[in-house]
Every structure is written in structure tokens, then in C-alpha cells.
C-alpha positions as CSV (number, residue, x, y, z in Angstrom):
1,X,56.8,-52.9,-61.4
2,X,58.5,-51.7,-58.6
3,X,57.0,-51.3,-54.6
4,X,57.4,-48.0,-53.4
5,X,59.3,-46.9,-50.5
6,X,57.5,-46.8,-46.9
7,X,57.3,-43.3,-45.2
8,X,56.7,-42.6,-41.4
9,X,53.5,-41.3,-42.7
10,X,52.6,-44.2,-43.9
11,X,53.4,-46.2,-41.0
12,X,50.8,-43.7,-39.6
13,X,52.9,-40.7,-38.2
14,X,52.0,-37.0,-40.0
15,X,54.1,-34.5,-39.0
16,X,52.6,-32.4,-40.8
17,X,49.3,-32.8,-38.5
18,X,52.0,-32.1,-35.6
19,X,53.6,-29.0,-36.8
20,X,49.5,-28.1,-37.5
21,X,48.8,-28.3,-33.5
22,X,51.7,-26.5,-32.7
23,X,51.0,-23.4,-34.8
24,X,47.2,-24.0,-32.8
25,X,48.3,-24.7,-29.7
26,X,51.2,-20.9,-30.1
27,X,48.4,-18.9,-28.8
28,X,47.4,-21.1,-25.4
29,X,50.8,-21.4,-24.4
30,X,51.9,-18.1,-25.1
31,X,48.9,-16.7,-22.5
32,X,50.2,-19.2,-19.7
33,X,53.3,-16.9,-19.3
34,X,55.7,-15.2,-16.6
35,X,58.2,-12.7,-17.1
36,X,61.3,-15.3,-16.0
37,X,60.1,-17.3,-18.5
38,X,63.0,-16.4,-21.6
39,X,62.1,-17.6,-26.0
40,X,59.4,-18.8,-26.7
41,X,57.5,-22.4,-27.9
42,X,59.6,-24.2,-30.3
43,X,63.0,-24.9,-28.7
44,X,63.9,-27.7,-27.7
45,X,63.6,-26.5,-24.0
46,X,61.9,-24.4,-22.4
47,X,64.3,-21.6,-20.9
48,X,63.6,-20.1,-17.3
49,X,65.6,-17.3,-16.1
50,X,66.7,-18.1,-12.5
51,X,68.3,-15.2,-11.6
52,X,64.8,-14.0,-10.3
53,X,65.6,-17.2,-7.1
54,X,68.6,-14.3,-6.0
55,X,65.7,-13.7,-4.1
56,X,65.6,-16.1,-1.5
57,X,68.2,-16.9,0.9
58,X,68.2,-20.2,0.6
59,X,66.1,-21.4,-2.3
60,X,64.4,-25.3,-2.8
61,X,63.5,-26.1,-5.7
62,X,60.5,-28.9,-6.2
63,X,59.3,-30.9,-8.8
64,X,56.5,-32.8,-9.4
65,X,55.0,-34.6,-12.0
66,X,51.3,-36.4,-12.6
67,X,48.6,-36.8,-14.9
68,X,45.0,-37.1,-14.9
69,X,44.0,-41.5,-14.8
70,X,41.1,-42.8,-17.0
71,X,39.1,-40.2,-16.8
72,X,40.7,-39.0,-20.2
73,X,38.4,-41.5,-21.0
74,X,35.2,-39.2,-20.0
75,X,37.0,-36.0,-22.5
76,X,37.0,-38.9,-25.4
77,X,33.7,-40.7,-25.4
78,X,32.3,-36.9,-24.7
79,X,35.0,-35.6,-27.3
80,X,35.4,-32.6,-24.8
81,X,39.1,-31.6,-24.2
82,X,39.7,-27.9,-23.6
83,X,39.1,-28.8,-19.2
84,X,41.1,-31.7,-19.0
85,X,44.2,-29.4,-18.3
86,X,43.4,-28.4,-16.1
87,X,42.9,-31.4,-14.4
88,X,46.6,-31.9,-14.9
89,X,47.7,-28.8,-13.6
90,X,45.7,-29.1,-11.0
91,X,47.1,-32.3,-9.9
92,X,50.8,-31.1,-10.2
93,X,50.9,-27.6,-8.8
94,X,48.7,-28.7,-5.9
95,X,51.4,-31.1,-5.2
96,X,54.0,-28.5,-5.1
97,X,51.9,-25.7,-3.2
98,X,51.9,-29.2,-0.3
99,X,55.9,-27.9,0.5
100,X,54.8,-24.1,0.4
101,X,56.1,-24.0,-3.1
102,X,55.5,-21.3,-5.0
103,X,55.0,-23.3,-9.0
104,X,57.4,-21.3,-11.3
105,X,56.7,-23.6,-14.6
106,X,55.5,-26.6,-15.7
107,X,55.9,-29.2,-18.7
108,X,53.0,-31.4,-20.2
109,X,53.9,-35.2,-22.5
110,X,50.2,-36.2,-24.6
111,X,50.8,-39.0,-26.5
112,X,47.8,-40.0,-28.9
113,X,46.9,-42.1,-31.6
114,X,46.8,-39.7,-34.0
115,X,47.4,-35.9,-34.1
116,X,44.4,-34.7,-34.5
117,X,45.7,-31.2,-34.7
118,X,42.0,-29.5,-33.5
119,X,41.8,-32.0,-30.5
120,X,45.6,-31.4,-29.0
121,X,45.3,-27.8,-29.5
122,X,42.4,-27.9,-27.0
123,X,43.6,-30.2,-24.0
124,X,46.5,-27.5,-23.9
125,X,44.2,-24.4,-23.9
126,X,43.1,-26.3,-20.7
127,X,46.6,-27.1,-19.6
128,X,47.2,-23.1,-20.6
129,X,44.4,-22.1,-18.5
130,X,45.3,-24.4,-15.8
131,X,48.7,-22.8,-15.6
132,X,47.0,-18.9,-15.6
133,X,44.7,-20.0,-12.8
134,X,47.6,-21.7,-10.6
135,X,50.3,-18.2,-11.5
136,X,52.4,-20.6,-13.4
137,X,54.3,-20.5,-17.2
138,X,53.6,-23.5,-19.5
139,X,57.4,-23.9,-20.8
140,X,57.5,-26.9,-23.4
141,X,56.1,-29.8,-24.0
142,X,55.7,-33.1,-26.1
143,X,53.3,-34.2,-28.2
144,X,53.8,-38.2,-29.7
145,X,51.8,-40.0,-31.8
146,X,51.8,-43.7,-31.5
147,X,49.7,-45.4,-33.9
148,X,49.5,-49.3,-33.5
149,X,50.2,-48.8,-29.7
150,X,46.9,-46.4,-29.3
151,X,43.9,-46.2,-31.4
152,X,43.3,-43.4,-33.6
153,X,41.3,-41.1,-30.5
154,X,42.8,-42.5,-27.6
155,X,45.2,-40.3,-26.0
156,X,46.6,-39.5,-22.5
157,X,48.2,-36.7,-20.4
158,X,51.6,-36.2,-18.1
159,X,52.8,-33.1,-17.2
160,X,56.1,-32.4,-14.5
161,X,56.1,-29.0,-12.4
162,X,58.8,-27.2,-11.4
163,X,58.6,-24.8,-8.1
164,X,60.6,-22.8,-5.0
165,X,60.4,-22.7,-1.3
166,X,62.3,-20.5,1.1
167,X,64.3,-23.7,3.0
168,X,63.4,-21.8,5.9
169,X,60.1,-22.0,5.2
170,X,59.1,-25.3,3.9
171,X,56.3,-26.7,5.8
172,X,55.2,-29.8,6.4
173,X,54.6,-32.7,9.9
174,X,57.7,-31.2,11.8
175,X,55.6,-27.9,12.2
176,X,52.2,-29.7,13.6
177,X,51.2,-29.1,17.7
178,X,48.9,-30.9,19.2
179,X,46.0,-28.3,19.4
180,X,46.3,-26.9,15.6
181,X,42.8,-27.2,13.8
182,X,41.8,-28.6,10.4
183,X,41.1,-26.5,7.9
184,X,39.0,-28.5,5.0
185,X,38.8,-26.4,1.5
186,X,35.7,-28.2,-0.4
187,X,36.7,-29.7,-4.1
188,X,35.3,-28.9,-7.4
189,X,33.9,-33.0,-7.5
190,X,35.6,-36.1,-8.0
191,X,38.8,-34.3,-9.3
192,X,41.1,-37.1,-11.1
193,X,41.6,-39.4,-8.9
194,X,39.1,-42.6,-8.0
195,X,37.8,-43.0,-12.0
196,X,38.3,-46.3,-12.4
197,X,36.2,-47.0,-9.9
198,X,33.7,-44.4,-10.9
199,X,33.7,-45.9,-14.7
200,X,33.2,-49.6,-13.3
201,X,30.4,-48.9,-10.7
202,X,28.2,-46.1,-13.3
203,X,28.3,-47.2,-16.7
204,X,29.3,-51.5,-16.0
205,X,26.5,-52.0,-13.2
206,X,24.6,-49.2,-13.5
207,X,24.6,-48.8,-17.1
208,X,24.4,-45.3,-17.2
209,X,24.8,-42.7,-20.3
210,X,26.8,-40.1,-20.0
211,X,24.0,-38.1,-21.7
212,X,21.7,-39.2,-18.6
213,X,20.6,-36.0,-17.1
214,X,20.6,-36.7,-13.4
215,X,18.5,-34.7,-11.1
216,X,20.7,-34.9,-7.9
217,X,23.4,-32.7,-10.0
218,X,21.8,-30.5,-11.5
219,X,23.2,-31.6,-15.2
220,X,24.1,-34.2,-17.4
221,X,26.0,-36.7,-16.1
222,X,29.3,-36.8,-18.3
223,X,29.0,-32.8,-17.3
224,X,29.3,-34.0,-14.0
225,X,33.0,-36.6,-14.6
226,X,34.1,-34.2,-16.7
227,X,34.0,-31.2,-14.0
228,X,37.8,-29.7,-13.6
229,X,39.6,-30.2,-10.6
230,X,40.0,-27.3,-8.8
231,X,43.7,-24.9,-8.4
232,X,44.5,-24.1,-5.2
233,X,48.0,-23.2,-5.4
234,X,47.4,-19.5,-5.0
235,X,44.9,-20.0,-2.6
236,X,47.3,-21.4,-0.2
237,X,50.1,-19.4,-1.3
238,X,47.7,-16.9,0.1
239,X,46.9,-18.4,3.4
240,X,51.0,-18.4,4.0
241,X,51.5,-14.7,3.8
242,X,48.3,-13.5,5.6
243,X,48.7,-15.8,8.3
244,X,50.9,-18.4,10.1
245,X,50.2,-22.7,8.1
246,X,52.0,-25.7,9.0
247,X,51.3,-28.1,6.7
248,X,49.0,-28.6,3.6
249,X,47.9,-31.8,2.2
250,X,46.4,-32.2,-1.4
251,X,43.4,-35.2,-1.3
252,X,44.1,-37.1,-4.1
253,X,44.1,-41.1,-4.9
254,X,44.3,-42.4,-1.2
255,X,41.4,-39.9,-0.2
256,X,41.0,-37.8,2.8
257,X,42.8,-39.7,5.7
258,X,45.5,-41.6,3.8
259,X,46.8,-38.6,2.4
260,X,46.3,-36.1,5.8
261,X,48.4,-39.1,7.1
262,X,51.4,-37.8,5.8
263,X,52.1,-34.8,6.6
264,X,51.1,-35.9,10.4
265,X,53.9,-36.1,13.0
266,X,55.1,-39.6,15.0
267,X,53.2,-39.1,18.6
268,X,50.2,-36.8,17.0
269,X,47.1,-37.5,15.3
270,X,44.3,-36.0,13.1
271,X,40.8,-36.3,14.5
272,X,38.4,-35.1,11.6
273,X,35.2,-35.1,11.8
274,X,32.7,-36.3,9.1
275,X,29.5,-34.0,10.1
276,X,31.4,-31.0,9.1
277,X,30.3,-31.2,5.9
278,X,28.2,-32.9,3.7
279,X,29.7,-34.9,0.7
280,X,28.5,-33.8,-3.1
281,X,25.3,-35.6,-5.0
282,X,28.7,-37.3,-7.2
283,X,30.0,-39.3,-3.9
284,X,26.3,-40.9,-2.5
285,X,25.8,-41.5,-6.2
286,X,29.1,-43.7,-6.6
287,X,28.0,-45.2,-3.2
288,X,24.2,-45.9,-3.7
289,X,25.0,-47.1,-7.7
290,X,27.7,-49.5,-6.5
291,X,26.6,-50.4,-3.2
292,X,30.2,-49.7,-2.5
293,X,30.8,-49.3,1.4
294,X,31.5,-45.9,2.9
295,X,35.2,-47.3,3.8
296,X,35.9,-48.3,0.5
297,X,34.6,-44.7,-1.0
298,X,36.4,-42.9,1.5
299,X,40.3,-44.6,0.6
300,X,38.9,-43.5,-2.7
301,X,37.5,-40.1,-3.8
302,X,37.9,-37.1,-1.8
303,X,34.5,-37.3,-0.4
304,X,33.9,-33.2,-1.0
305,X,37.7,-31.8,0.4
306,X,40.5,-31.2,-2.3
307,X,43.0,-30.3,0.3
308,X,43.4,-29.1,4.2
309,X,45.4,-26.6,5.9
310,X,47.1,-27.4,9.2
311,X,47.2,-24.2,11.2
312,X,47.2,-22.8,14.8
313,X,44.4,-22.3,16.6
314,X,44.6,-18.6,16.7
315,X,45.2,-18.7,13.0
316,X,41.8,-20.1,12.0
317,X,39.6,-16.6,11.8
318,X,42.4,-15.1,9.6
319,X,42.4,-18.2,7.5
320,X,38.8,-19.0,6.6
321,X,38.2,-15.1,6.3
322,X,41.6,-15.6,3.8
323,X,40.1,-18.6,2.0
324,X,36.5,-16.7,2.0
325,X,37.4,-14.0,0.3
326,X,39.1,-15.4,-2.6
327,X,36.0,-18.1,-3.1
328,X,37.0,-21.2,-1.2
329,X,34.2,-23.0,0.6
330,X,36.1,-24.2,3.8
331,X,35.7,-24.9,7.4
332,X,37.4,-26.5,10.6
333,X,37.1,-30.2,10.0
334,X,39.3,-31.4,13.1
335,X,42.1,-30.7,14.9
336,X,45.3,-32.6,16.0
337,X,46.3,-34.2,19.0
338,X,48.7,-37.1,21.1
339,X,48.2,-39.9,20.1
340,X,47.7,-42.8,22.9
341,X,48.9,-46.3,22.5
342,X,45.5,-47.4,21.6
343,X,45.4,-44.9,18.4
344,X,47.1,-46.9,15.6
345,X,46.3,-44.7,12.9
346,X,47.5,-41.3,12.3
347,X,43.9,-39.7,11.0
348,X,40.6,-40.8,12.2
349,X,37.8,-39.9,10.9
350,X,34.3,-39.1,13.4
351,X,30.7,-39.3,13.4
352,X,28.8,-39.1,10.2
353,X,28.7,-37.1,6.7
354,X,25.6,-33.7,7.1
355,X,22.0,-34.5,4.6
């Protein structure tokens, strides 16, 4: 009796399931579009009509790529997959907008141990919703099945985005001046950074379960940990239209001080006053449950601030009004000063958080 030949399916790759996932995600991708998008889902490459950039004098294309990190483990354990895509979009487009670029389009990469069409479609749904919130298009992506390398329920997501900014309107360190104000924009929670520390503290050390009701949070631990990353791109672009902005800083891995320092020029420093805000309860819980020192928390988590803007002092009122009108909680958290010989750091955090 002859042994039957090997097949791709026998090796663990289900092409039919992949095709079904594509069919299920089409309606969501269609909603995350822009007029410049040419064609639809299913081609080998996404097409974007670059003639739309003709209105620019000297258009500079900005590119960014990122993932969601170990937050995907929370989604997997909870069986909730339609929010993690918003995290992915936020991590990418808000890096683009830091230089003043308008996000134009994104592509995604979803790697799974086994294709469950409904799960893949749910992930793409979240990505599409994130793109809609960011004002950009989702022009394509890839779903890869890696049996033998990933467990059947394991997955990871990554994405890349492209934006455009006029060359003479690029924001950054060269625009910042002494006396500028530093405006903080509230985060929606942990966003998508520091989850290796958070998981270690809350699961391994404290032994908490995802379905644990946490009074300080007003919901379960899992619901708090899956709160999607706030997407600021349209809010930041609105600021650049309504008032003068010198720089933005996306507060991600490394915390507030390290990320803000990336846009502070030599000879100047940002002095940020902790007393101007109170971090959300989740940050205190992580600190207390793991006996994590404040410095370690601050260099790992966003501590309640997801984006910062550096603006001239006379732009503060308009900036705060613009953000308030858009539903973004924001406040003046500090200022730009001269850096003296004794100031080793570009960013100094002072005071204590308000109770």
C-alpha cells in the first residue's frame, strides 16, 4: 500500500481558511479608505494615487513601522481580537504625525500559528477602525500562517505607514525656543508599551486574573489592559492648522522623559512638573503590586501622557481650546528653559503627582 503524498494542509497551512479570512475582512478594509486609493483588496500591492501630492511645493514622505508588543497576549487570553488593531494603528500613525506628517495609508502583517478566519477578520476590523480614526487608508496587508513556529492560538501583528508633510513645515527640535510651553495630552491608559513589566507584576507576582474586578479601575483587569491606544494624529494635525506648533513627542516605550528628550535641542531643556496631573489608577496599581520604584515606572510606562506638544507661550490658549473641542484632555505640564552646564538631562521631571 503506497503512502499518500504530503500536502500543504498536512503541514499545517490552510489556504482555504486564509481565503475565507480575506473575504471576511473585505468589508472592514473598504471602510478604511481615502479617495486616493486605487483598486481594492486582493492585489499584490496596494495602490495610492500620488498625484494628490501635487498641491505640495516640496512633499516629504514620512514612514514608520511598529507592532503592539506583548499586549497581544492579553487579547489572546481574553479571546478579544477587535481592539488590538487600533493599538497597531496608534503606534504607527502617531509616530508619523510627530514630524507634522499627515498619515496617508497603512499596510499590516498578521502572523498566526493557525488561521481562524473570524479571528483574523476581527483583528483587521480593529486595524480598519483605527485607520478611520487616524484619517488614513488601509491599502493592504499579509496574513502568514506559521505552524510549528507558533502555537495554534498564538499571533502577532505589525504594520507600516506612510505620511506626507511640506518640507518647510516639518516639526522638530530646530523650531523649539526658550519660553515655549509643553502641553501634555492624556493617554487612554497603558497604550501599547510596558506590557512585559505589567504582565510580570500583575500575573506572575500578584497572581491576579484577567476577570478580576478591580474597584480602583471600575472594571475588570482584562478590560483595563485591553483599552485601545488613543490615536492623536487628527488632533495633532488640527493643532498645526489652528496655531503655531514647534514639536510633538509620542510617549511610547521609554516613557515621557526619554521620548520628549528626542525633540529637545542642544542647549535647551524641558522642565515638566508632575504636579500638573494625576496618572490613572492602573499606573499606581502596577507600582504597588510590584513594588516598582517611580523611576522604573517612568522610564517604562507613559504615566498618563500619550502625546506632548511644544508650542510658543502665546499659542497655549488656542491649543488647549482646540484639543478640548476635540475631546482631548490636555494641560500645560512644563516649559522650555536654557540648559546650563549643570543640567545633564534634556528633560527634568519635578514635583509629585497630584492626588
